[in-house]
Each structure stands twice: as C-alpha cells, then as structure tokens.
C-alpha positions in Angstrom: -18.1 33.4 -13.1 -15.3 30.9 -13.7 -13.6 28.9 -11.2 -10.2 27.8 -11.6 -9.1 24.1 -11.0 -6.6 24.6 -8.0 -3.5 22.5 -9.7 -2.5 20.7 -6.3 -6.0 19.3 -6.0 -5.9 18.3 -9.9 -2.3 16.8 -9.4 -3.6 14.8 -6.1 -6.7 13.3 -8.3 -4.0 12.2 -10.9 -2.2 10.4 -8.6 -5.2 8.7 -7.2 -6.7 8.3 -10.9 -3.6 6.2 -11.8 -3.6 4.6 -8.1 -7.0 3.4 -8.9 -6.2 1.9 -12.5 -3.9 -0.5 -10.7 -6.7 -1.1 -8.3 -9.0 -2.1 -11.1 -6.3 -4.0 -13.0 -5.2 -6.2 -9.6 -8.8 -6.9 -9.2 -9.4 -7.9 -12.8 -5.9 -9.8 -13.2 -6.2 -11.8 -9.9 -9.8 -13.2 -10.1 -8.7 -16.1 -8.0 -8.4 -13.9 -5.0 -12.1 -13.5 -3.4 -11.3 -10.2 -1.9 -10.4 -8.4 -5.1 -13.5 -6.9 -5.4 -12.8 -4.5 -2.8 -9.7 -2.7 -4.5 -12.1 -2.6 -7.6 -15.0 -1.0 -5.7 -12.5 1.4 -4.2 -11.1 2.3 -7.7 -14.5 2.8 -9.5 -15.6 5.3 -6.3 -12.4 7.4 -7.0 -13.2 7.8 -11.1 -16.7 8.5 -10.0 -16.2 11.1 -7.6 -13.2 12.9 -9.5 -15.2 12.6 -12.5 -18.4 14.6 -10.9 -15.8 17.2 -8.7 -14.0 17.9 -11.9 -16.9 18.4 -13.9 -18.9 20.4 -11.5 -16.0 22.6 -11.3 -15.8 22.9 -14.9 -18.8 23.8 -15.6 -20.4 25.7 -12.5 -24.0 26.4 -13.5 -23.0 27.2 -17.0 -23.9 23.5 -18.7 -25.1 23.1 -22.3 -26.6 20.1 -23.0 -26.1 20.6 -26.9 -22.6 21.9 -26.7 -21.7 18.6 -24.3 -23.2 16.1 -26.8 -21.5 17.6 -29.8 -18.0 17.5 -28.1 -19.0 14.2 -27.0 -19.8 12.8 -30.6 -16.6 14.7 -31.8 -14.7 12.5 -29.2 -16.6 9.5 -30.1 -15.4 9.7 -33.7 -11.8 10.7 -33.5 
C-alpha cells in the first residue's frame, strides 16, 4: 500500500527547511555571537525530522537496501 504525501504538509516542510537553512547560515556567519548555536541546533533538528518523516512515508515498510544504495551511488556520481 503506497501512502501519498500530503502536499500541504510537504509545502510547510519546504518553508521550514528554507528557514532552517537561514538559521544554520546565521549560526555559521555570526560566530562572534555566543548564543548563535541555538538557531543552528534548531535548523539541524528540522532537517533531521523532515528527512526521517518523508523517508518513512516514501518507503512505508517496502525499503530495499540494495536499491537505496544503487540510487545513492548514482546521485553521488552525477
């Protein structure tokens, strides 16, 4: 059974991912600010959660490790 990804959830995560990119950029650019690690940590949590969430929805128990690595190697070469 294939689960479709809700486009509203996907759009919201796209917005969050772009925001988290800016948070990580802020933390790396403004290193003289001591508390700058906080937005970096939040941005990395957003990336981790969204990656795990959409990977779980995409594969839904039908995960083939060999196929995954073949696609991963193909992307790395291209």
